[in-house]
C-alpha positions as CSV (number, residue, x, y, z in Angstrom):
1,M,16.6,7.6,9.0
2,K,15.4,4.0,9.1
3,L,12.5,2.5,7.3
4,Q,11.4,0.9,10.6
5,Q,11.0,4.4,12.0
6,F,8.7,5.3,9.2
7,V,6.6,2.2,9.9
8,Y,6.4,3.2,13.6
9,I,5.3,6.8,13.0
10,R,2.7,5.6,10.4
11,E,1.3,3.1,12.9
12,V,1.2,5.6,15.7
13,A,-0.8,7.9,13.5
14,R,-3.1,5.1,12.4
15,R,-3.7,4.1,16.0
16,G,-4.9,7.5,17.1
17,L,-1.6,8.5,18.6
18,N,-1.7,5.5,20.9
19,V,1.9,4.3,21.1
20,S,1.0,1.2,23.1
21,A,-1.6,0.2,20.5
22,A,0.9,0.8,17.7
23,A,3.5,-1.3,19.5
24,D,1.0,-4.1,19.9
25,A,0.0,-4.0,16.3
26,L,3.7,-4.1,15.3
27,H,4.5,-6.9,17.8
28,T,7.1,-4.9,19.5
29,A,7.6,-3.0,22.8
30,Q,6.2,0.4,23.5
31,P,9.5,1.9,24.7
32,G,11.2,0.9,21.5
33,V,8.5,2.7,19.4
34,S,8.7,5.8,21.5
35,S,12.5,5.8,21.3
36,Q,12.5,5.4,17.6
37,V,10.0,8.2,17.1
38,R,12.1,10.5,19.2
39,L,15.3,9.5,17.3
40,L,13.6,10.3,14.0
41,E,12.3,13.6,15.2
42,D,15.8,14.5,16.5
43,E,17.4,13.5,13.2
44,L,14.9,15.6,11.3
45,S,15.1,18.5,13.8
46,V,11.3,18.7,13.8
47,Q,8.5,17.4,15.9
48,I,6.2,15.1,14.1
49,F,3.8,14.7,17.0
50,E,2.5,17.3,19.5
51,R,2.9,16.3,23.1
52,N,1.4,17.1,26.5
53,G,4.1,15.7,28.8
54,K,4.8,12.2,27.5
55,R,1.4,11.8,25.9
56,L,1.0,12.4,22.1
57,V,-2.0,14.7,21.6
58,G,-1.7,15.7,17.9
59,V,0.3,15.8,14.7
60,T,2.2,19.0,13.9
61,E,2.0,20.6,10.4
62,P,5.4,19.3,9.5
63,G,4.4,16.0,10.9
64,R,1.4,15.8,8.6
65,Q,3.6,16.5,5.6
66,I,6.1,13.9,6.7
67,L,3.4,11.3,7.3
68,E,2.1,11.8,3.8
69,I,5.5,11.3,2.3
70,V,6.1,8.3,4.6
71,E,2.9,6.7,3.4
72,R,4.0,7.1,-0.2
73,V,7.5,5.7,0.6
74,L,6.1,2.6,2.4
75,Q,3.6,2.0,-0.4
76,E,6.4,2.1,-2.9
77,I,8.4,-0.4,-0.8
78,D,5.3,-2.7,-0.9
79,N,5.3,-2.3,-4.7
80,I,9.0,-3.3,-4.9
81,K,8.2,-6.4,-2.8
82,K,5.3,-7.2,-5.1
83,V,7.5,-6.8,-8.2
84,S,10.2,-9.0,-6.8
85,G,7.6,-11.6,-5.8
86,E,6.2,-11.7,-9.3
87,Y,9.5,-12.2,-10.9
88,S,10.8,-14.7,-8.4
89,D,8.0,-17.1,-9.2
90,E,6.2,-16.4,-12.4
91,A,4.1,-19.5,-12.2
92,S,2.1,-18.4,-9.1
93,G,0.6,-15.2,-7.6
94,R,-2.2,-13.0,-8.6
95,L,-3.2,-11.0,-11.6
96,S,-5.9,-8.4,-11.2
97,V,-7.6,-7.0,-14.3
98,A,-10.2,-4.3,-14.6
99,T,-12.2,-4.4,-17.8
100,T,-15.5,-3.4,-19.4
101,H,-18.5,-5.7,-19.5
102,T,-18.1,-6.0,-23.3
103,Q,-14.5,-7.1,-23.0
104,A,-15.3,-9.5,-20.2
105,R,-18.2,-11.0,-22.0
106,Y,-16.9,-11.3,-25.6
107,A,-13.2,-10.8,-25.9
108,L,-11.7,-12.3,-22.8
109,P,-13.2,-15.7,-22.2
110,L,-10.9,-17.5,-24.5
111,V,-7.9,-15.5,-23.3
112,V,-8.8,-16.3,-19.7
113,K,-9.2,-20.0,-20.5
114,Q,-5.8,-20.1,-22.2
115,F,-4.1,-18.1,-19.4
116,K,-5.6,-20.4,-16.7
117,E,-4.3,-23.5,-18.6
118,K,-0.8,-22.0,-18.9
119,Y,-0.6,-20.5,-15.4
120,P,-2.9,-22.7,-13.1
121,E,-1.3,-21.4,-9.9
122,V,-2.0,-17.7,-10.8
123,R,-5.2,-16.4,-9.3
124,L,-6.9,-14.3,-11.9
125,E,-9.2,-11.6,-10.7
126,L,-11.5,-9.7,-13.1
127,Q,-13.3,-6.5,-12.1
128,Q,-15.9,-5.0,-14.4
129,G,-16.7,-1.4,-14.8
130,S,-16.7,1.6,-17.1
131,P,-13.6,2.5,-19.1
132,G,-13.0,5.4,-16.8
133,H,-13.4,3.2,-13.7
134,A,-11.0,0.6,-15.0
135,A,-8.4,3.2,-15.8
136,E,-8.8,4.7,-12.3
137,L,-8.3,1.3,-10.7
138,A,-5.1,0.8,-12.7
139,A,-3.8,4.3,-11.9
140,K,-4.3,3.7,-8.2
141,G,-2.6,0.4,-8.3
142,V,-5.8,-1.5,-7.2
143,V,-5.5,-3.7,-10.3
144,D,-2.5,-4.7,-12.4
145,V,-3.9,-3.8,-15.8
146,A,-7.0,-2.3,-17.3
147,I,-8.6,-3.4,-20.6
148,A,-11.0,-1.3,-22.6
149,T,-11.6,-0.4,-26.2
150,E,-13.6,2.7,-25.6
151,A,-11.8,6.1,-25.2
152,I,-10.7,6.8,-21.6
């Protein structure tokens, strides 16, 4: 298995099973995408996509499960890239914080000011919401950290 094959099958699924559209989106040739999809299916000994001749017409049940796993794997790879990027240049990047209105209004202004002075190249993003919403954003990876004093 190759990660590129995972990218190909994910994009084919995202593009409504249109291999040509997936190839265009990935800036590659359609025959290469088709070939890599087949090679992955052969290696796994399972069809990911249902076919009518050469045309993809659906996703098989094993294909649905594989695509769910592939999505998680590719998301984790993106997370690895983000982590490496954050550590390769600590003085730049983005920090996203979800917090409650109370924290944003009263506790964070001085901290934000000091942070911006120390790390001027870091783009700081604040999102306000309830404690539960802040925790949910952090759990989903939408923000880097959540700050709340209320019980979550």
